[in-house]
N, C-alpha and C positions, 0 to 999 in steps of 0.2 A: 517258652514263648519268646519270639523275637520282636523287639521294639526299636525302631529307628536304627537297625543294624546291630543292636546289642542283644545277646542272649540274656534273658532275665529269668531268674528262678527265685522263688521264695522258699526258705527252709534249707535243710541239709541236702546235699546232692553228692554222689560219689561216682567216680569213673568205674566202668566195669572191667577193671584190670587189677590184678593182685601183684605186688612186688615192684622192683625197681623200674624206673622209667625217666625219660626226659619230658617234662611238662612245661608248656609255654602258654601264656595267655596275656591279654591286655585287660585291665580293669580299673574303674574309678573306685574311690573309697565311698561306700554307702553309709551315710550318717557317721562319717569320720573314721571308719575302719573296714578292713577286709580280713577275714579269718579263714585259714585252710589247714588241712592236716595231711601228713604222710604217715605211713606205718599204721594206719587205722585198722585195729582189730575189732574194737567195740568202744562204747562210750567211756570205758575205764582205761583203755590202752591205746595211746597214739602220741604223735609229736604234733604240737600245736604251734601255728605261726600266726601272729597278729600284726598286721601292718596298719599304722596310723600315719598322720602327717609328721609325727615326731620320730618315726622309725619302725624297725622290725624287732619284735620280741619272739623268741623261740622257747618253748617249754615242753618237757616230757611229762605226759600224764600217764599214770598217777604220780603225784608227789615229786616230780623232778624239779631241779632248780631251773630258774629262768635265765636266759642270757641277758647280758647288759643290752639295753636298747641300742640297735645299730642304726645310725642316722641314714636317711634317704633324701634325695632331692625331691622337693614338693612338685606336684604337677596335677593337672586335671585328670590324668589317668596314669597307670603304671604298667610298663612292659615287664613281665615277670617270667623268669626261667628257673625251673627247679631241676637240677641234675641229681636224681635220686639213684644211688648205686647201692649194692649190697654192703659196701664198706664205708659209706659216708654220704652226706648230702651237702650240696652247694646251692645257695639261692642267689640269683643275680637279679637286680632290679634296676631298670634303666641302664643296662650295660655295665653295671658296677657290682662286683661281688660284695654282698653285705652279710653273708653268713656262710661259714664253711665248717663242717664237722667231719674231719677225717678219722676220728677216733674209732678204735675197734668196737664192734658191736654188731647186732643183728638188725640190719636195715632191710632185710630181704622179704619181709612179710607185710601184710596189710595193704590198704588201698589209699589212693589219693582222693581227697574230697574237700568241698567247701562246707564248713560247719559253723554253727553259732552266729550266722548272719540272718538278719531279718529278710534281706534281699541281696542277691548277687547279680551283677551285670558284667558280662565278659564278652570279648571278641577274640577271634583268632586262636581258639583253644586247640592245642595239639597235645597228644600223649603218644610217645614212642617208647615201647618196651626197651629196657637196657639190662645190663648185669653188673 
């Protein structure tokens, strides 16, 4: 549903694309946070990203360790770019790289989606497949 130029969705929603991609979007924090996932295979296997006014935390599910909170500049909304490649992931928020994981691993599977949010509001969403 579109409200005042924003795409609004309640509950989880996933892009219909599996594997690496460049994902961009603009979003406000709803009730103080925004949560999304890459490498989503199922509710037990994915990489979770949680953005709050205090920063970004990234965690591997299941049982992976969380990253230290990466600070971000506060704003009414956030321009987010996720460069998801088979050999790593880079997250840029407001033109500043806030997370980079170049470590070897298998990032080539799963989907991108918004999870664990009561409501998501986004604009300018793009997803371009990459490798």
